[in-house]
Residue, then its C-alpha position, 0 to 999 in steps of 0.5 A: m856251743k858256748y854260752c854267755s856267762n853274763c846273760g846266758a845267750e848262745i855264743n858262736e865259737g871264736a866270738v870275743v863278745c856276746v852279741k846280745c849283751g856285749a859282755a866279754v867272752q871268757t876264754a881258758a886261763a893261760p899261764v900268766a908267765p911260763r914257769k921254768t922247766n930247767k931245774g937239774l941236779a948237776k946244774f944245782i950242785f955246780l952253780s951252788i958251789i960256784t956261787l957259795g950257796i946263793y944259787s941253791l937259795v934261788v932255786m928253792s925260792s923259785l920252787g916254792n913260787d912255782i908250786n904257789v902259782v900252779a897249785s894255790r888256786y886248787d888247794g888254797k894253800r901257800t908255801m912259805h918263801y924259802c929265803l924267809l925260811a932259811f934266814i929267819v924261821s929255821p934258825i929260830t926253830l933250830g932247823i925244824a921249820g926246814i924239815v917241815w917245809f920240805h915235807k910239805i912241799s914234797n906232798r904238795i907237788g905230789r898232789e898237784l902231779n896227781r891232780r894233773g894226771i902226771a904219772y910221777n910220784l913224789s911225796a913226803a915219804d921220798y923226803w924222809l927216805w932219801y933226804v933224811i935216812g938216805s944221808i947215811i949212804i951219802v947219795g940219798p939227798f942227791i936222789y931226793l933232789h933229783k926226784l924233786f927237780k924232776a917232779a917240779n919240771l913235769m908240773c911246770a911243763d904241764y902248767n905251761q901247756k894247759g894253764 
């Protein structure tokens, strides 16, 4: 049985308003707009080459926006917009801000996956292992981006389903 958040009276299932006080019945929060779950490495590489890097800015910006929409109400944090990072902050800090951005977003997505009970691991360790150290073997950054996109797709799919 549900209870009115305004007066505390019992509310029947399916009721839209409380019969005692007339207050609207609160329903489960549904996603405002569904998040895209089609991020993929091959698409990212192909379209980034064709658009001379513009597509990569769009994807990374949407990634930051996705984590802000999905997780901000739980962790109270905001991820910097990627375009602001790429065009202003990173050049001023000689690229250090970019490293910090990827470190933080990897941890934040990993924590959100864990909070949602999704059995997939992503953390800053993946960024450092695959993107930074893995650059030595050339394919490391591609493995990291694959993991990042898969984690983001799983997070967004769960958000689209559960809110």
